[in-house]
C-alpha positions in Angstrom: 1.4 -20.6 43.1 2.6 -22.4 46.2 0.3 -24.0 48.7 1.2 -25.2 52.2 -0.8 -27.9 54.2 -2.2 -26.7 57.5 -1.9 -28.1 61.1 -5.1 -28.4 63.0 -4.9 -26.4 66.2 -6.3 -27.7 69.5 -6.1 -24.2 71.0 -9.2 -23.1 69.2 -11.9 -25.2 70.9 -15.5 -24.4 70.0 -18.1 -24.0 72.8 -19.3 -27.5 73.5 -22.7 -28.8 73.0 -24.4 -31.4 75.4 -25.8 -34.7 74.3 -26.6 -37.4 76.9 -27.9 -40.9 76.6 -28.5 -43.2 79.7 -27.9 -46.9 79.5 -29.4 -49.0 82.3 -30.8 -52.6 83.1 -32.3 -54.4 86.2 -29.9 -56.7 88.1 -30.2 -60.5 87.6 -31.5 -62.5 90.6 -28.8 -64.2 92.7 -28.7 -67.9 93.2 -27.1 -69.3 96.4 -24.6 -72.1 95.9 -22.9 -74.3 98.6 -19.3 -73.4 98.9 -18.2 -77.0 98.6 -19.8 -77.0 95.2 -18.0 -73.9 93.8 -15.7 -74.4 90.9 -12.0 -73.7 91.1 -12.6 -70.2 89.4 -14.9 -67.9 91.4 -18.0 -66.6 89.6 -18.1 -62.8 89.2 -20.8 -61.0 91.0 -23.3 -59.1 88.8 -23.0 -55.4 88.3 -25.1 -53.2 85.9 -22.9 -50.5 84.4 -24.4 -47.7 82.3 -22.6 -45.0 80.3 -23.5 -41.5 79.4 -22.1 -39.5 76.4 -22.3 -35.8 76.9 -21.2 -32.8 74.8 -21.8 -29.1 75.3 -24.5 -28.0 73.0 -23.2 -25.2 70.7 -23.2 -24.7 66.9 -20.0 -26.1 65.3 -18.2 -25.0 62.2 -16.2 -27.5 60.1 -12.8 -27.8 61.7 -13.9 -26.9 65.2 -13.1 -29.0 68.3 -15.8 -31.0 70.1 -15.4 -31.9 73.7 -17.0 -35.2 74.6 -17.6 -36.5 78.2 -18.1 -40.2 78.8 -19.6 -41.2 82.1 -19.8 -44.8 83.4 -22.1 -45.5 86.3 -22.3 -48.7 88.3 -25.9 -49.3 89.2 -24.8 -52.3 91.3 -25.3 -54.4 93.1 -21.7 -55.6 92.9 -18.5 -53.9 92.4 -17.6 -53.4 88.8 -13.9 -53.9 88.0 -11.9 -52.7 84.9 -14.7 -50.4 83.8 -14.2 -49.1 80.2 -16.2 -46.7 78.0 -15.9 -46.8 74.2 -17.2 -44.4 71.5 -17.3 -45.2 67.8 -16.8 -41.7 66.2 -18.6 -41.2 62.9 -16.8 -40.4 59.6 -16.1 -36.7 59.6 -15.1 -36.5 63.3 -11.6 -37.3 64.3 -10.1 -38.0 67.8 -7.6 -35.3 68.9 -6.5 -35.8 72.5 -7.7 -36.5 76.0 -6.4 -35.3 79.4 -8.2 -38.4 81.0 -6.2 -41.0 79.2 -8.7 -41.8 76.4 -7.1 -43.2 73.3 -8.2 -43.9 69.8 -7.7 -46.8 67.4 -9.1 -45.6 64.1 -12.5 -44.1 64.8 -12.9 -46.0 68.1 -12.2 -44.0 71.3 -11.6 -46.1 74.4 -11.5 -44.6 77.9 -10.4 -46.5 81.0 -10.1 -49.1 82.4 -11.2 -47.8 85.8 -9.8 -50.5 88.2 -12.9 -50.6 90.5 -16.2 -48.9 90.6 -18.4 -49.5 93.6 -22.1 -49.7 93.3 -23.6 -46.3 92.9 -20.3 -44.8 91.8 -19.6 -43.2 88.4 -16.5 -42.3 86.4 -16.2 -39.6 83.7 -13.7 -39.1 81.0 -13.2 -36.2 78.6 -11.7 -36.2 75.1 -11.5 -33.8 72.2 -12.5 -34.6 68.6 -12.5 -32.4 65.6 -15.2 -32.0 63.0 -13.5 -32.3 59.6 -12.6 -28.8 58.2 -13.9 -30.1 54.8 -17.2 -31.3 56.1 -20.1 -30.2 53.9 -23.1 -32.0 55.3 -26.0 -31.0 57.5 -24.9 -33.1 60.5 -27.4 -35.9 60.1 -24.6 -38.4 59.4 -22.6 -37.4 62.5 -24.7 -39.2 65.2 -22.9 -41.6 67.5 -23.3 -43.3 70.9 -21.0 -44.7 73.6 -21.0 -48.1 75.4 -19.6 -49.3 78.6 -18.0 -52.7 79.7 -16.5 -54.2 82.9 -15.3 -57.6 84.1 -18.6 -58.0 86.0 -21.5 -59.8 84.5 -24.0 -57.4 83.1 -27.5 -58.7 83.9 -29.0 -56.5 81.1 -26.4 -55.9 78.4 -29.0 -54.7 75.9 -29.2 -51.3 77.5 -25.5 -50.7 77.6 -25.6 -48.6 74.4 -27.8 -45.4 74.4 -29.4 -44.0 71.3 -27.1 -42.0 69.0 -26.9 -38.3 69.5 -26.2 -35.6 66.8 -24.0 -32.6 67.1 -26.0 -29.4 66.7 -26.0 -27.5 63.4 -25.9 -25.6 61.1 -22.4 -26.5 59.9 -21.5 -23.3 58.0 -17.8 -23.2 56.9 -15.9 -20.5 58.6 -12.4 -19.5 57.2 -10.4 -16.6 58.5 -8.3 -15.6 55.5 -5.3 -13.2 55.9 -3.4 -11.5 53.0 0.2 -10.4 52.9 1.5 -8.6 49.8 5.3 -8.3 49.3 7.3 -6.6 46.5 10.2 -8.8 45.4 13.6 -7.4 44.8 15.9 -4.9 46.5 15.2 -1.9 44.4 14.9 1.0 44.1 12.7 0.6 41.1 13.5 2.6 38.0 10.7 3.8 35.6 10.3 1.2 32.9 11.6 -1.7 35.0 9.6 -4.8 35.7 9.3 -6.4 39.1 7.2 -9.0 40.9 4.6 -8.9 43.6 4.2 -11.9 45.9 0.8 -12.3 47.5 0.4 -14.9 50.3 -3.0 -15.9 51.4 -3.3 -18.0 54.6 -6.3 -19.8 56.1 -6.4 -19.4 59.9 -9.4 -21.8 59.9 -11.3 -23.4 61.3 -12.9 -24.6 58.1 -11.5 -25.3 54.6 -11.6 -22.2 52.5 -13.3 -22.8 49.2 -12.7 -21.0 45.8 -10.0 -18.7 47.2 -9.2 -15.7 45.0 -7.0 -12.6 45.3 -7.7 -9.3 43.5 -5.2 -6.5 43.1 -6.3 -3.2 41.5 -3.1 -1.8 40.1 -2.7 2.0 40.2 -2.0 4.2 37.2 1.7 3.8 36.4 1.8 0.0 36.9 0.9 -2.5 34.1 0.4 -6.3 34.5 3.0 -8.2 32.5 2.7 -11.9 33.1 2.5 -14.7 35.8 3.5 -18.3 36.0 0.6 -18.7 38.4 -3.1 -18.6 37.4 -3.2 -14.8 37.5 -4.7 -12.7 34.8 -5.6 -9.0 34.3 -8.7 -7.4 33.1 -8.0 -3.7 32.6 -6.0 -2.7 35.7 -7.4 -5.4 38.0 -5.3 -8.6 38.5 -7.1 -11.7 39.6 -5.4 -14.8 40.9 -7.2 -18.1 41.4 -9.6 -19.5 42.2 -8.0 -22.2 44.4 -10.7 -24.8 44.9 -9.9 -25.6 48.6 -7.4 -24.4 51.2 -7.2 -26.3 54.5 -6.9 -24.5 57.8 -3.3 -23.6 58.5 -2.5 -23.8 54.8 -1.5 -20.9 52.5 -1.0 -20.2 48.9 1.4 -17.9 47.2 0.7 -16.1 43.9 3.4 -14.2 42.1 2.9 -11.9 39.1 5.1 -9.5 37.2 4.3 -5.8 36.6 6.0 -3.0 34.9 6.5 0.6 36.0 5.6 3.0 33.2 8.7 4.1 31.4 7.4 7.7 31.5 6.6 7.7 35.3 8.0 10.7 37.0 6.7 10.6 40.6 8.2 9.5 43.9 6.2 6.3 44.0 3.8 7.3 46.8 0.8 7.2 44.4 1.8 3.6 43.5 1.0 2.1 47.0 -1.7 -0.5 46.6 -3.1 -3.6 48.3 -4.3 -7.1 47.5 -7.5 -8.7 48.9 -8.3 -12.4 49.4 -11.8 -13.7 49.3 -13.4 -17.2 49.3 -16.9 -18.8 49.3 -16.5 -19.4 53.1 -17.7 -17.0 55.8 -14.8 -15.0 57.1 -15.1 -14.1 60.8 -12.4 -11.4 60.6 -12.5 -9.7 57.2 -10.3 -6.9 58.3 -7.1 -8.9 57.5 -8.4 -10.0 54.1 -6.7 -6.9 52.6 -3.0 -6.6 52.8 -1.1 -3.5 53.9 -0.4 -1.1 51.0 3.1 -1.5 49.6 5.4 0.4 47.3 7.5 -1.0 44.4 10.7 -2.6 45.6 12.9 0.0 47.3 10.7 2.8 46.2 11.0 4.6 42.9 14.2 6.3 41.7 14.8 8.9 39.0 14.3 7.7 35.4 17.3 5.9 33.8 17.8 5.2 30.1 20.7 3.2 28.8 21.3 4.8 25.4 24.0 3.4 23.2 25.2 4.2 19.7 26.2 2.6 16.4 27.9 4.2 13.4 28.4 2.7 10.0 28.6 3.7 6.3 25.4 3.3 4.3 27.2 0.9 2.0 30.5 -0.6 1.2 31.1 1.0 -2.2 34.7 2.2 -2.3 35.1 5.9 -3.0 37.9 8.1 -4.4 39.1 11.4 -3.1 36.6 14.2 -3.7 33.6 11.8 -3.7 30.8 11.7 -1.1 29.3 8.9 0.9 26.8 8.6 3.7 27.1 7.8 7.4 24.3 6.2 9.3 24.2 6.8 13.1 21.7 5.0 15.4 20.8 5.7 19.0 19.0 2.8 20.8 17.4 3.0 24.2 17.8 -0.1 26.2 15.7 1.4 29.0 14.3 0.9 31.4 13.0 4.5 31.2 12.2 6.6 28.2 15.1 8.8 27.1 14.3 12.5 26.7 16.0 14.8 24.1 18.4 12.2 22.7 21.2 13.7 20.6 24.0 12.2 18.6 27.2 14.1 17.9 30.0 13.2 15.5 33.4 15.0 15.4 34.5 14.5 11.8 38.2 14.0 11.0 39.9 16.8 9.1 39.8 14.9 5.8 36.0 14.7 5.8 33.6 17.6 5.3 29.8 17.6 6.1 27.7 18.0 2.9 24.0 17.5 3.7 21.4 15.5 5.6 17.9 14.6 4.6 15.2 17.1 5.8 13.6 14.3 7.9 16.9 13.8 9.8 18.0 17.4 10.0 21.6 16.8 11.0 23.8 19.9 10.8 27.5 20.7 11.3 29.4 23.4 13.2 33.2 23.6 13.1 33.5 20.0 11.9 31.1 18.5 14.5 27.9 17.0 13.1 24.9 17.1 15.5 21.7 15.0 14.9 18.6 15.5 17.0 17.3 16.0 19.6 14.8 13.2 19.5 12.2 14.4 22.0 11.2 11.0 23.4 12.9 7.7 22.7 10.9 4.9 24.3 12.6 1.8 25.8 13.5 -0.7 23.1 13.2 2.0 20.4 15.9 3.3 18.1 16.4 6.5 16.1 18.5 6.5 13.0 20.0 9.6 11.3 21.8 9.9 8.0 24.2 12.5 6.7 26.5 12.9 3.7 30.2 13.8 3.9 32.9 14.4 1.3 36.4 13.0 1.3 39.0 15.8 0.6 39.9 15.8 -3.2 43.5 16.1 -2.2 43.6 13.1 0.0 46.4 10.7 -0.8 46.1 8.1 1.9 44.7 4.6 2.0 41.8 5.4 4.3 43.2 3.7 7.4 43.7 7.0 9.2 40.1 8.0 8.7 38.1 6.4 11.6 36.0 8.2 14.1 33.1 7.6 16.5 29.6 9.0 17.3 28.3 9.7 20.8 24.7 9.7 22.0 23.5 11.6 25.0 20.1 12.4 26.6 18.8 14.5 29.4 17.8 11.3 31.2 20.4 9.7 33.5 22.3 7.0 31.8 23.3 4.0 34.0 25.9 2.7 31.4 27.6 5.8 29.9 30.5 3.6 28.7 28.4 2.4 25.7 27.2 5.9 24.7 30.1 6.1 22.1 30.0 3.9 19.0 32.8 1.8 17.7 34.9 3.7 15.2 33.7 3.8 11.6 35.9 4.4 8.6 35.4 4.8 4.9 33.1 2.6 2.7 34.9 -0.6 1.9 37.7 0.4 4.3 39.9 1.6 1.5 40.2 4.4 -1.1 40.2 4.3 -4.9 42.7 6.1 -7.0 41.9 9.8 -7.8 39.2 10.0 -10.4 37.7 12.5 -12.8 34.0 12.0 -13.6 33.6 13.6 -17.0 30.1 14.4 -18.2 28.6 15.5 -21.5 25.5 17.6 -22.1 24.5 18.0 -25.7 21.6 20.1 -27.1 20.5 21.6 -30.4 20.5 25.3 -30.4 17.2 26.9 -31.3 13.6 25.6 -31.6 12.8 26.2 -35.2 12.9 23.0 -37.3 15.6 23.3 -40.0 15.0 22.8 -43.7 17.1 20.4 -45.7 20.2 22.2 -46.8 20.3 24.6 -43.8 22.9 24.6 -41.0 22.3 24.6 -37.3 24.4 24.4 -34.2 24.9 21.8 -31.5 26.0 23.1 -28.1 28.1 20.5 -26.3 29.3 21.1 -22.7 32.0 18.9 -21.3 32.4 19.1 -17.5 34.9 17.6 -15.0 32.8 16.6 -11.9 35.9 15.4 -10.2 35.9 14.5 -7.5 39.6 14.3 -7.2 41.7 14.9 -10.3 42.1 17.1 -13.3 41.3 15.4 -16.6 44.1 15.0 -19.2 43.9 14.6 -22.9 40.2 15.3 -23.0 38.7 14.3 -26.4 35.2 14.9 -27.6 33.9 12.9 -30.6 30.6 13.1 -32.4 29.8 10.6 -35.1 27.3 12.4 -37.3 24.6 10.3 -39.0 23.9 10.3 -42.8 22.1 13.4 -43.6 24.3 15.6 -41.5 27.7 17.0 -42.4 30.3 19.0 -40.3 30.7 22.6 -41.2 32.8 24.4 -38.5 33.2 24.7 -34.7 33.8 27.2 -32.0 36.3 27.3 -30.6 38.2 26.1 -33.6 40.3 23.0 -33.6 37.7 20.4 -34.3 38.3 18.2 -37.3 36.2 15.8 -39.3 37.1 12.5 -40.9 34.1 11.6 -42.9 31.2 12.2 -40.5 33.3 11.6 -37.4 34.0 15.0 -35.7 36.8 15.1 -33.1 37.6 18.0 -30.7 40.8 17.6 -28.7 41.8 19.7 -25.7 45.4 20.2 -25.0 45.1 21.8 -21.5 43.9 19.7 -18.6 40.2 20.1 -17.6 40.2 21.0 -14.0 37.8 19.7 -11.3 34.7 21.7 -11.6 35.6 23.2 -14.9 33.3 23.1 -18.0 34.2 23.7 -21.6 31.6 24.5 -24.3 31.8 23.6 -28.0 29.5 24.9 -30.8 29.4 22.4 -33.7 27.9 23.8 -36.9 26.4 21.0 -39.0 24.4 21.0 -42.2 21.4 18.9 -43.2 21.8 17.3 -46.6 19.8 19.4 -49.1 18.4 16.2 -50.6 17.2 14.9 -47.1 13.7 13.7 -47.2 13.1 12.4 -43.6 11.4 13.8 -40.5 14.7 14.1 -38.6 14.1 11.1 -36.3 17.1 9.4 -37.9 19.3 12.4 -37.3 19.6 11.9 -33.6 23.3 11.6 -32.7 25.6 11.2 -29.7 28.7 13.0 -28.5 31.1 11.2 -26.2 34.0 12.4 -24.1 37.1 10.4 -23.1 40.3 11.2 -21.1 43.3 9.4 -19.7 41.8 9.4 -16.1 39.7 6.8 -14.4 36.1 7.8 -14.8 33.9 6.5 -11.9 30.6 7.2 -13.6 30.9 6.4 -17.3 27.1 6.5 -17.8 27.2 10.3 -18.1 30.1 10.3 -20.6 27.7 10.6 -23.5 25.2 13.2 -24.6 22.5 12.8 -27.3 20.5 15.4 -29.1 18.3 15.6 -32.2 17.6 18.6 -34.5 16.2 21.9 -33.3 12.4 21.6 -32.8 12.7 17.9 -32.8 12.1 17.4 -36.5 13.1 18.6 -40.0 10.8 20.9 -42.0 9.7 20.3 -45.5 12.3 20.9 -48.2 12.4 24.5 -49.6 14.2 25.6 -52.9 14.2 29.2 -54.1 14.3 28.8 -57.9 15.0 31.8 -60.2 14.9 31.8 -64.1 16.6 34.2 -66.6 15.7 34.4 -70.2 18.0 36.0 -72.8 18.7 36.0 -76.5 21.9 34.2 -77.3 22.8 36.3 -80.4 23.7 39.9 -80.0 23.1 41.1 -83.6 19.7 42.2 -84.7 17.8 39.9 -87.1 15.4 40.6 -89.9 12.0 39.1 -90.4 12.2 35.5 -91.5 15.5 34.9 -89.7 16.0 32.6 -86.6 17.7 33.2 -83.3 18.2 31.4 -79.9 16.8 32.0 -76.5 18.7 30.6 -73.4 16.5 29.8 -70.4 18.7 29.5 -67.3 17.2 28.2 -64.0 19.2 28.7 -60.7 18.5 27.0 -57.4 19.2 29.4 -54.6 18.4 26.7 -52.0 18.5 25.8 -49.3 17.1 22.4 -50.4 17.4 20.4 -53.5 14.7 21.2 -56.1 13.0 18.2 -57.7 11.3 17.9 -61.1 12.3 21.3 -62.4 10.5 22.6 -65.6 10.5 25.9 -67.6 7.7 27.1 -69.8 7.9 29.9 -72.4 4.7 31.1 -74.2 6.0 32.5 -77.5 4.5 35.7 -79.0 2.7 35.3 -82.4 5.6 36.7 -84.4 7.8 33.9 -83.2 7.6 30.2 -83.9 9.5 27.3 -82.3 12.1 25.8 -84.6 14.1 23.4 -82.3 15.5 23.1 -78.8 17.3 20.8 -76.3 16.1 17.3 -76.2 13.8 17.9 -73.2 12.1 20.9 -74.8 8.7 20.3 -76.3 7.5 22.4 -79.3 4.4 24.4 -79.6 3.2 27.9 -79.0 4.2 27.2 -75.4 7.6 25.6 -75.2 8.2 23.4 -72.2 11.7 22.3 -71.2 12.3 19.6 -68.6 11.6 18.2 -66.1 15.1 18.1 -64.6 15.0 15.4 -61.9 17.1 17.3 -59.3 18.7 20.6 -59.1 21.1 21.1 -56.2 21.3 24.3 -54.2 23.6 26.8 -56.0 23.4 24.9 -59.3 21.9 26.1 -62.5 20.6 24.5 -65.7 20.2 26.1 -69.1 17.8 25.1 -71.9 18.3 26.7 -75.4 15.5 27.0 -77.9 15.6 28.2 -81.5 12.8 30.4 -82.8 12.0 32.1 -86.1 10.7 35.6 -86.7 7.7 35.7 -89.0 8.9 36.8 -92.5 6.0 39.1 -92.8 6.7 40.9 -89.6 6.9 44.6 -90.2 7.4 45.9 -86.7 10.6 47.1 -85.0 10.6 44.2 -82.4 9.3 46.2 -79.4 6.2 44.0 -79.4 8.3 40.8 -79.4 9.0 40.5 -75.7 7.9 37.6 -73.4 8.9 35.7 -70.2 9.8 32.2 -69.1 8.6 30.6 -65.8 10.2 27.9 -63.7 8.4 25.4 -61.5 9.2 22.3 -59.4 7.7 19.8 -57.0 9.7 21.5 -54.2 8.2 24.3 -52.2 9.6 27.6 -53.3 9.9 30.2 -50.5 10.2 33.1 -53.0 7.9 32.5 -55.9 8.3 36.1 -57.1 11.5 35.3 -59.0 10.1 32.2 -60.6 9.2 34.2 -63.8 12.0 35.8 -65.7 12.2 39.4 -67.0 10.8 39.8 -70.5 13.3 39.2 -73.3 13.0 40.5 -76.9 14.9 39.7 -80.1 18.6 40.0 -80.3 19.8 43.6 -79.8 16.2 44.5 -78.9 15.2 45.4 -82.4 14.4 44.0 -85.9 16.2 45.0 -89.0 14.5 46.2 -92.1 13.1 43.3 -94.2 15.6 42.0 -96.7 15.0 40.0 -99.8 17.7 38.4 -101.8 16.1 38.5 -105.2 17.5 36.4 -108.0 16.4 37.1 -111.6 16.8 34.5 -114.2 16.1 34.9 -117.8 15.4 32.0 -120.1 14.7 31.7 -123.8 12.1 29.6 -125.2 
């Protein structure tokens, strides 16, 4: 805000007001004196001089001019010489000028001297004085009077000074304010730009203007931004001030910054607006308090948006031929207007191919040119970033220096600086290329969902893939170190070998990029295995002569089908037979062989055989683990492996008194164990009889002895 002091004008005189006061006194009596007795200096003759102070009676406003008339009258009897009139002006009234030669020293105005004034003559002087523009009183302190003097002796000096007179009131301040509003700048103004308004308020007087303020109601499309002066906005109304006092002839300048809406699309005619100055003083001409309506500087032009572009790789991780990476392109609007339908295009070099773009970005490619957008509206100061993935040709053999290209942003809005629409060139991540690589991956799974039983076999399906990106894999080798409890059986295709529990499958032909080879490894669970299968989880790993850029997928782990191992299961079968082949006679002995076979798949634990003998037979002896009695029990055998057999032999005797043919001497043996048997039907043997299935006629070897007494 800038204020300028005013100059008080004499051209604007107020209508005068008239005050008069007469000063008079009777002349002193004359005393005759002989001439011879007169002193060397002659005595002045008496003369009574009176003065009158007059003004035209009219109400005055602070700052107005007052015309005073001083009249000196010689009431005689003598001639008055060097007649003067003086007027002590009160505080608040200041001498301005006089066409009659009156002068002022401070607050005292002196008119004259008039060289000679005969008795009965008078002399009038006029001068102008100004009531202070800042006067705030009721006039009671503005009274004053005039006095007159001359060289003659005044016989009655006491009446030379009349009573004080007061200027008429009321003294209401009157301030004629005028407002000029000016847009600063050459223009034209572009939507989104900021510019300044200058508002100048001047006081044409006559009084000081008190509490001067300016208001400016901004139209839609303009927004208050800031001001270094005491201007602030409430809604769309900007208020500057108040300035406590402005003297006549002074002015004040307020400046504030506004912004044209970045989305404005008109010709500016609806942006014309005014500013209005007001004060606490009465304004005699309010018509000029409001400025003329003005447009933004130079009017309003078409919208302009300076859109520029950057392009970079998403990271600096160096890639190899055949690998993918991501480009990030960003369009930024430096304004001033909003950009409409912003699009970024990127013509890829021949060694790069577009792969994909996130759905939220939606970039797409046509004939090697990637297009991102359009972004419907891009506000000034805003940016829009797009991402898209490209792949480096798997056959590329360069160092990456020849792969550099740019992206270009365009919009339907006029761009004042098209030279920055195209980004700086961007190359490959890390600005170089790794050697060709082969990313080998292993996927391993157990075939089937039925939990296996100890002693059973199952298959692992192992797939080895070359994900590239750039090279065939040579000397591919798959290894699988089986845990205790598993053993290698066979493979498909053939060619895998086992050294202990380490299974190795070697491939002689290269594994091409994108190719997958599948192995089926058949393994067997130890028949004696007792766990749940959690300790049978195992890992297959692939290696090759190539650089592998992603070793974390070189291993594949799997457990058993169904995720656990079922309870052991052993199919036991027992066979009972007579060992001898020749028939026996009553009273003779023979052997039974009791043979137990484990048909698997699991190991059988605590195997026993029982044989309940018929009444014609009695137990004689047997293997060490066989217990005698009518029911013979053999065992237990701690473990019987799948496919293994055990035989117990017991000796029995046919009752000597037996008289049958042996057909009633047939019985069975039964096997049992602690292991679940999936086929209990064969746990009892077929019935076995005596040797040859029959019994011979009884025989008795009689011996007769004869003795003599």
